[in-house]
N, C-alpha and C positions, 0 to 999 in steps of 0.2 A: 649394076650395083644391087645387092640384095637388101630389101627393106627389112627393118626390124619390126617385129610384130609388137603391138601394144602390150600384150601380156608379158613379153620378155622385158620391155622397158620398165614396167611396174615392178616386176620381180627384182630387177637389178637395183632400182632405187630403194626398195624395201630392204634388200640385203645390205646396201651401203649404210642405211640408217641404223640397222642393227649393229653393224661393226663399229660405227661411230659411237653409239651409246655404250657398247661394251668397252670401248677404249676409254671413254670418259669415266665409266665406273671403276675400271682398273686403275686409272690415273688417280682418282680420288682415294682409292684404297691404299695406293702407295704413298701419296703425299700426306694424307690425313694420319694423325697419330692420337691414340687414346691416352688420357691422363693416367689410366691404370697401368700402362706399360712404361711409364716414366718413373725414375727413382724419386723417392719422396723428397730428399734433400740434395744429396751429394752427387757430384759429377766432376767434370773438368772446369766448371765455372768457379773461379776463385772468389767472386763476390758472394755466391751462395754459401760457400764454405766459411767465409769470414762472418757472414750474418749468423750462421748456425753457431759458430764459436761465441759470438757476442751475446746472442740470446741465451745460450746454455750457461754462459758465465753469469749472466744476470739471474737466471733461475737458481743456480748453485748458491749465489750470495743470498738470495731471498730465503731459500730453505735453511741455510745456516743461521740466519737471523731468527728464524722460527724455532730453532733448537734441533734441527735435523742434522744427522751426519750423512752426507751425500755419498753414495757408493758408486753410482753410475748414472749418466744421462744419455739417452739414445733418441735418435730420430724415429718418429712413428707416424701413423696416420689415424684419423678418426672421422668416420663417415665421409671419406673421400677428401678430407682436408688435412693439411699438415698438422703435426702435433709433436710434442715432446713427452717422453716417459722418463720419469726420474725414479730411481731405486734408492731408498734411504732408510735410515733407522732412527728411532727416537724412543728413549726410555726402554732400550733393549727389545723394541718391537719393530719388525720390518714392514715397510710400506712400499706400495707401488702407486705413484701419483702421475696422472696424465694431464697435460696442459695444452692449450691451444698455442699455435705458432703463428706469428711472433708475439702475440699480445699477452701470453702467459696467464690466461684465465683458466682456473682449475676446472677440469672436466669431471674427474672422479678421483677418489682416493680409497684404496683398499688395503687392509692388513694382509700380510703374507707370512707364511712360515719362513723361518730363517734358513736360507740355503747354506750348505756347507762351504761353498766356494766364495761366499760374500766377504769373509774375513780377508781372504787374499786380494779380492777386488778392492777392499777398503785401503789396504796397504799400498797397492800399486796405482790406485785411481789418480792420485795427485800428479804422478809422473806422466800418465797417459794424457791427462787433461792439458798439461803444459806442452806436451808434444803436439797435440791437436791445434793449439793456438799459436804455434811458431809462425813468425812472419819476418821477412828480411827487413832490417833497418841498419842504420849506420850510427856509430858512436865513437868519438875520439879518433876518427880516421880509420877505424877498423870495422870489419863487417861482422854484425851480430845477428842472431835471430831471437825473437821473443822467447823467453824461457831460458836462454843462455845467461841472462843477467842474474836470475835467481840461482842457477846452478853455479855460476862463478862465485857469487857471494857466499853461498853455503859451503864452498870448498875452502874459503879463507880460514886460516888458523884462528883469527880473532872472532869469527862469527858466533861460536857458542857463548863466549863471554859477553858479547854485545847483546845477544838474545836474552841472557839472564838479566843484564842491566835494563833492558826494555821491560821485562816482567816486573822487576823491582820498582822501576819508575812508575808504572801504572798502579802498582799496589800502594806506593807512597802517595799517589793522588787520591786514594780512598776507594779503589775499585778492587774487586775480586776477579782475577784473570781466569777465564774458562778455556780460552783457546788462543793460540798465536801462530801466525804463518807469515812467511815472507812472500811478497808479490812484486811484480815489476810494474811501475807506473811512470810514464813519461821518461823511460830509459833509466829509471832509478829504482833502487830497492826501497820498499816500504813495508813495515810491519803492520799487518792487519790483526788487531787484537779484539777478541770478543770478551767482554767483561760485564760485571754486575755491580750495582750499588744498591743495596737493599734488594727489592724484587725487580728493579728496573734493569733491563739489558741495554748495553751500549756497544757501539763499534768505535774503536779508537785507532787512529792511524799515526804511526811514528816514522819519521824519516830514518834512513840507514846511511851512515853509522852514527849520525849526530843525535838521533833520538829526539828531534824536535817534534812537538805535537802539531800535527797537520790538521786533524779533525777529531771531534768528539761528537758522536751522533747517537740519539736514542733509537733503539730498535722497536 
């Protein structure tokens, strides 16, 4: 039997250690993943999408109460953290506003030139927003998605007349109506109305179609 020389044993052990270390390094490289390579928000995770829709809806409502017309809200990042960027206009001035996610703390606000395509975005934004927040639910034994409630109501022949009645009712209450929109809340239609009395702004909620006053809140 041929004896193995000490030098050969040492070389074999060293080679084995190098291969093992390289294997560990490669394994780490494959398993590990950097944050920069991950999407900021959206993916296949439904909870992330639902959270984004919820937070962006809150931001939209906050900006509307402050007098902005919201054109678009997009997922963004800021110094490696998640963020939201809102594009809006106020007094015919365009703004880009960046907020932390999900706490909605204002990071910065800057005035922008008015892009030509923003008018089209403004007209189509409400439909896109409702499409993003669709979620399966059941009502009266039939399958619906969030957003279908609003669409179904707005297709009713009586809807324009009820909307006018809602405006007249708020005016009769002593308010000046600035904006009115139909939203779905708890599987029911609700008119969200922005109004003023003097210099004070209010948000008024009326049920559909009975127009019962659900809430009157100062902005």
